[in-house]
C-alpha positions as CSV (number, residue, x, y, z in Angstrom):
1,X,-1.9,-22.7,9.2
2,X,0.8,-22.3,6.7
3,X,-1.1,-19.3,5.2
4,X,-1.1,-17.6,8.6
5,X,2.7,-18.0,9.2
6,X,3.5,-16.9,5.7
7,X,1.2,-13.8,6.1
8,X,2.8,-13.0,9.4
9,X,6.3,-13.2,7.9
10,X,5.2,-10.9,5.1
11,X,3.8,-8.4,7.6
12,X,7.0,-8.4,9.7
13,X,9.0,-7.8,6.5
14,X,6.9,-4.7,5.8
15,X,7.3,-3.6,9.4
16,X,11.0,-3.7,9.0
17,X,10.9,-1.7,5.8
18,X,8.9,1.0,7.5
19,X,11.1,0.9,10.5
20,X,14.2,1.7,8.3
21,X,12.4,4.7,6.8
22,X,11.6,6.1,10.2
23,X,15.1,5.4,11.5
24,X,16.4,7.5,8.6
25,X,14.1,10.4,9.4
26,X,15.1,13.3,11.7
27,X,13.1,14.9,14.4
28,X,9.4,14.2,14.7
29,X,7.7,12.0,12.1
30,X,5.4,14.5,10.3
31,X,5.3,12.9,6.8
32,X,1.7,12.1,6.0
33,X,2.7,9.2,3.6
34,X,4.9,7.7,6.2
35,X,2.3,7.9,8.9
36,X,-0.2,6.4,6.5
37,X,2.2,3.5,5.9
38,X,2.3,2.9,9.6
39,X,-1.4,3.0,9.8
40,X,-1.8,0.4,7.0
41,X,0.6,-2.0,8.8
42,X,-1.7,-1.9,11.8
43,X,-4.8,-2.3,9.7
44,X,-3.3,-5.3,8.0
45,X,-2.8,-6.9,11.4
46,X,-6.3,-6.2,12.6
47,X,-8.1,-7.1,9.4
48,X,-6.0,-9.9,8.0
49,X,-4.0,-11.6,10.7
50,X,-5.4,-11.1,14.2
51,X,-8.2,-13.6,13.9
52,X,-5.9,-16.2,12.3
53,X,-3.5,-15.9,15.2
54,X,-6.4,-16.3,17.7
55,X,-7.6,-19.4,15.8
56,X,-4.0,-20.8,16.1
57,X,-4.3,-20.4,19.9
58,X,-1.8,-17.6,20.3
59,X,-3.9,-15.7,22.8
60,X,-1.1,-14.1,24.8
61,X,0.8,-13.1,21.7
62,X,-2.4,-11.6,20.2
63,X,-3.1,-9.6,23.3
64,X,0.4,-8.1,23.2
65,X,0.3,-7.5,19.5
66,X,-3.1,-5.9,19.7
67,X,-1.7,-3.4,22.2
68,X,1.4,-2.7,20.0
69,X,-0.5,-2.2,16.7
70,X,-3.1,-0.1,18.5
71,X,-0.2,2.1,19.8
72,X,1.0,2.5,16.2
73,X,-2.4,3.7,15.1
74,X,-2.4,6.3,17.8
75,X,1.1,7.4,17.0
76,X,0.2,7.8,13.3
77,X,-2.6,10.2,14.0
78,X,-0.3,13.1,14.7
79,X,3.4,14.2,14.5
80,X,5.3,11.9,16.9
81,X,8.9,11.5,18.0
82,X,10.9,8.7,16.3
83,X,11.8,6.8,19.5
84,X,8.1,6.0,20.2
85,X,7.8,4.3,16.8
86,X,11.0,2.5,17.2
87,X,10.0,1.1,20.6
88,X,6.8,-0.3,19.1
89,X,8.7,-1.8,16.1
90,X,11.2,-3.4,18.4
91,X,8.4,-5.0,20.4
92,X,7.0,-6.6,17.2
93,X,10.5,-7.9,16.3
94,X,10.9,-9.3,19.8
95,X,7.6,-11.2,19.8
96,X,7.9,-12.4,16.1
97,X,10.1,-15.5,16.8
98,X,7.6,-16.9,19.3
99,X,4.7,-16.3,16.9
100,X,6.6,-18.0,14.0
101,X,7.7,-20.9,16.2
102,X,4.2,-21.6,17.5
103,X,2.7,-21.4,13.9
104,X,5.4,-23.6,12.4
105,X,4.7,-26.3,15.0
106,X,1.2,-26.5,13.7
107,X,2.2,-26.7,10.0
108,X,0.8,-29.7,8.2
109,X,-2.2,-30.1,10.4
110,X,-5.1,-30.8,8.1
111,X,-7.9,-28.3,8.0
112,X,-9.9,-30.6,5.7
113,X,-12.6,-32.5,7.7
114,X,-13.2,-36.2,7.0
115,X,-16.2,-36.7,4.7
116,X,-18.6,-39.5,5.6
117,X,-20.3,-40.6,2.4
118,X,-23.3,-42.8,2.9
119,X,-24.9,-45.1,0.3
120,X,-27.6,-42.5,-0.2
121,X,-24.9,-39.9,-1.0
122,X,-23.3,-42.2,-3.5
123,X,-26.7,-42.7,-5.3
124,X,-27.2,-38.9,-5.5
125,X,-23.7,-38.3,-6.8
126,X,-24.1,-41.1,-9.4
127,X,-27.4,-39.6,-10.5
128,X,-26.0,-36.1,-10.8
129,X,-23.0,-37.3,-12.8
130,X,-25.4,-38.8,-15.3
131,X,-27.7,-35.7,-15.4
132,X,-24.9,-33.0,-15.3
133,X,-21.6,-34.4,-16.5
134,X,-20.0,-31.0,-16.1
135,X,-20.5,-31.3,-12.4
136,X,-18.1,-34.3,-12.2
137,X,-15.0,-33.5,-10.1
138,X,-16.2,-29.9,-9.7
139,X,-15.2,-28.8,-6.2
140,X,-16.6,-25.7,-4.6
141,X,-16.4,-24.2,-1.2
142,X,-19.2,-21.7,-1.8
143,X,-21.8,-23.8,0.0
144,X,-19.8,-24.0,3.3
145,X,-19.1,-20.2,3.1
146,X,-22.9,-19.5,2.8
147,X,-23.6,-21.9,5.7
148,X,-21.1,-20.3,7.9
149,X,-22.5,-16.8,7.2
150,X,-26.1,-18.0,7.8
151,X,-25.1,-19.7,11.1
152,X,-23.8,-16.3,12.3
153,X,-26.7,-14.4,10.8
154,X,-29.3,-16.6,12.6
155,X,-27.4,-16.2,15.9
156,X,-27.4,-12.4,15.6
157,X,-31.1,-12.4,14.5
158,X,-31.9,-14.3,17.7
159,X,-29.8,-12.1,20.0
160,X,-30.7,-8.8,18.2
161,X,-34.2,-8.9,16.5
162,X,-34.6,-6.4,13.7
163,X,-37.3,-4.4,15.5
164,X,-35.1,-3.9,18.6
165,X,-32.0,-2.9,16.6
166,X,-34.1,-0.4,14.6
167,X,-35.4,1.2,17.8
168,X,-31.9,1.9,19.2
169,X,-30.6,5.4,19.4
170,X,-28.7,6.5,16.3
171,X,-29.9,3.6,14.1
172,X,-29.9,4.5,10.4
173,X,-30.7,2.0,7.7
174,X,-27.9,1.6,5.3
175,X,-28.5,2.1,1.6
176,X,-29.8,-0.9,-0.4
177,X,-30.6,-2.8,2.8
178,X,-34.0,-4.0,3.9
179,X,-33.1,-4.2,7.6
180,X,-30.2,-4.0,10.0
181,X,-26.8,-5.3,8.9
182,X,-24.8,-7.8,10.9
183,X,-22.5,-5.0,12.0
184,X,-25.4,-3.1,13.4
185,X,-26.6,-6.2,15.2
186,X,-23.2,-6.7,16.8
187,X,-23.2,-3.1,17.9
188,X,-26.7,-3.5,19.5
189,X,-25.7,-6.7,21.4
190,X,-22.6,-5.1,22.8
191,X,-24.5,-1.9,23.7
192,X,-27.2,-4.0,25.5
193,X,-24.5,-5.6,27.5
194,X,-23.0,-2.3,28.5
195,X,-19.7,-2.8,26.7
196,X,-17.6,0.2,25.6
197,X,-17.9,1.5,22.0
198,X,-14.1,1.8,21.7
199,X,-13.6,-2.0,22.0
200,X,-16.3,-2.8,19.5
201,X,-14.6,-1.8,16.3
202,X,-13.0,-5.2,15.7
203,X,-16.1,-7.4,16.1
204,X,-18.2,-5.0,14.1
205,X,-15.7,-4.8,11.3
206,X,-15.3,-8.6,11.4
207,X,-19.0,-9.1,10.8
208,X,-18.8,-6.7,7.8
209,X,-15.8,-8.6,6.5
210,X,-17.6,-11.9,6.6
211,X,-20.4,-10.5,4.5
212,X,-18.0,-9.1,2.0
213,X,-15.9,-12.3,1.7
214,X,-18.9,-14.5,1.2
215,X,-20.3,-12.1,-1.3
216,X,-17.1,-12.0,-3.3
217,X,-16.8,-15.8,-3.2
218,X,-20.3,-16.5,-4.4
219,X,-20.0,-13.9,-7.2
220,X,-16.7,-15.2,-8.5
221,X,-16.7,-16.8,-12.0
222,X,-15.8,-20.5,-12.1
223,X,-12.8,-20.8,-14.5
224,X,-12.4,-24.4,-15.7
225,X,-9.0,-23.5,-17.2
226,X,-7.5,-23.1,-13.7
227,X,-9.5,-25.4,-11.5
228,X,-6.7,-26.1,-9.0
229,X,-6.0,-22.4,-8.5
230,X,-9.6,-21.5,-8.2
231,X,-10.4,-24.2,-5.6
232,X,-7.3,-23.3,-3.6
233,X,-8.4,-19.7,-3.4
234,X,-11.9,-20.7,-2.4
235,X,-10.6,-23.0,0.3
236,X,-8.4,-20.3,1.7
237,X,-11.3,-17.8,1.7
238,X,-13.6,-20.3,3.6
239,X,-10.9,-21.1,6.2
240,X,-10.6,-17.4,6.8
241,X,-14.4,-16.9,7.0
242,X,-14.6,-19.7,9.5
243,X,-12.0,-18.1,11.7
244,X,-13.9,-14.8,11.6
245,X,-17.3,-16.4,12.3
246,X,-15.9,-18.3,15.3
247,X,-14.4,-15.2,16.7
248,X,-17.6,-13.2,16.4
249,X,-19.7,-16.1,17.8
250,X,-17.2,-16.5,20.7
251,X,-17.8,-12.9,21.8
252,X,-21.6,-12.7,21.0
253,X,-22.3,-16.0,22.9
254,X,-19.9,-14.9,25.7
255,X,-18.1,-18.3,25.6
């Protein structure tokens, strides 16, 4: 939870920097770099923070922020008057104290589940320590990451079989892939339910992000010279993957 509140504060700080630049401008905001800066702020919210806030139970705040950052993306697509930007930035500032307060209240809650170690587990651990001494005290979150991805993949495979996805209009197999991606399966499921394409960008991109995060985690090199840092990064990545998987499953299973 602390990661989420720190990330939110960092985003708000960037929002304030961009706001000052826009306040100093005259007339319509035509500068391509400045508009791109606004777009990146919105992308940071949707790609890095939105699901974390949902996982923290801030449903009302997320709904409001989704609308605000969506507005910023629309404004950045063309030359727009300064007051429209400033109105959106003010809305973010107004809602920020509530977001921080809610997140701070949850600080310190453990995300680490209790581990039940059976006598059989202890025998396996003891045997492995004798066979592979280097494995002693070696903590890794890669296994949970893979399990989370596979749980999502199996659900999508059940709801969107490969043959059905490949038969949908506009399907095109992506390079270096043997079948449909999770993103394409999410699109198929939403289409089969008659949901609008415009509202599908977030769940589709989230499915892709899960694949990328797990791939990066499993390809990373284990560095024994910085075990604490490495494990902390792995844990943070898996917590984020879990939030993403839960969000996609929530929508795909219509819970």
